[in-house]
C-alpha positions as CSV (number, residue, x, y, z in Angstrom):
1,M,0.0,0.0,0.0
2,K,1.2,3.5,-0.8
3,Q,-1.1,5.2,1.7
4,L,-3.3,4.6,4.7
5,I,-6.3,6.6,6.0
6,I,-6.6,6.6,9.7
7,N,-9.6,7.9,11.7
8,F,-8.2,9.0,15.1
9,G,-11.7,8.9,16.5
10,D,-11.5,5.1,16.3
11,L,-7.7,4.8,16.4
12,I,-7.3,1.4,18.0
13,H,-9.7,-0.3,15.6
14,N,-8.0,1.5,12.6
15,L,-4.5,0.4,13.7
16,E,-5.6,-3.2,14.3
17,N,-7.4,-3.4,10.9
18,N,-4.4,-2.0,9.0
19,N,-1.9,-4.0,11.1
20,V,0.2,-0.9,11.9
21,K,1.6,0.7,15.0
22,L,2.2,4.4,15.9
23,C,5.8,5.4,15.5
24,F,7.4,8.6,16.7
25,L,10.6,9.6,15.0
26,K,13.0,11.8,16.8
27,N,12.6,15.4,15.5
28,R,10.4,14.2,12.6
29,G,6.9,13.6,14.1
30,M,4.3,10.8,14.1
31,F,4.3,8.0,11.6
32,L,2.8,4.6,11.2
33,E,4.9,1.4,10.9
34,N,3.7,-1.9,9.4
35,I,5.0,-5.4,10.1
36,K,7.5,-5.0,7.2
37,K,9.0,-1.9,9.0
38,E,7.7,0.4,6.3
39,L,6.8,3.8,7.4
40,Y,3.9,6.1,6.5
41,R,4.1,9.8,7.2
42,M,1.0,11.9,8.0
43,D,-0.1,14.8,5.8
44,S,2.2,17.8,6.4
45,F,-0.8,19.9,7.6
46,Y,-1.0,17.7,10.8
47,V,2.8,17.5,11.5
48,G,3.3,18.8,15.1
49,S,-0.3,18.0,16.2
50,Y,-0.8,16.5,19.6
51,L,-2.1,13.0,19.7
52,D,-4.7,13.7,22.3
53,K,-6.2,16.5,20.2
54,L,-6.3,14.3,17.1
55,I,-8.2,11.6,19.1
56,K,-10.5,14.1,20.8
57,N,-11.4,15.8,17.5
58,K,-11.7,12.4,15.7
59,T,-9.4,13.7,12.9
60,V,-9.1,11.7,9.7
61,I,-5.6,11.8,8.3
62,N,-4.0,10.4,5.2
63,F,-0.6,8.7,5.7
64,K,1.7,8.2,2.7
65,K,4.5,5.7,2.5
66,V,8.0,7.1,2.8
67,N,11.6,6.0,2.0
68,T,13.2,4.6,5.1
69,D,16.7,4.4,3.8
70,F,17.9,7.3,6.0
71,I,16.0,6.3,9.2
72,E,17.8,4.4,11.9
73,E,16.1,2.1,14.4
74,W,17.4,4.1,17.4
75,E,15.4,7.1,16.1
76,K,12.1,5.3,16.5
77,E,9.7,5.0,19.4
78,V,7.1,2.5,18.5
79,W,3.9,2.2,20.5
80,E,2.1,-1.1,20.7
81,L,-1.6,-1.1,21.3
82,K,-0.9,-1.5,25.0
83,E,1.0,1.8,25.2
84,L,-1.7,3.5,23.1
85,K,-4.5,2.2,25.4
86,E,-2.6,3.4,28.5
87,F,-2.1,6.9,26.9
88,M,-5.9,7.1,26.1
89,K,-6.8,6.2,29.7
90,K,-4.9,9.3,30.9
């Protein structure tokens, strides 16, 4: 897939259905990562948005596949569903 559309109003369900995880890249923002370690970047309009606001506003965002040749594993903070559920409880 070259792109994914995620509805943050039903984020957990969307992530499960697309088999992706939230991934935060150091100094680059929020991405999605699939099981093949491919990354998808959100539309530039939403870069810098707070996760809690996206969830609260039920924002729908288009994520496009990006080249990962210049991204190192140490730059990634990947959230499993467990971490996301804990965040949403707060």
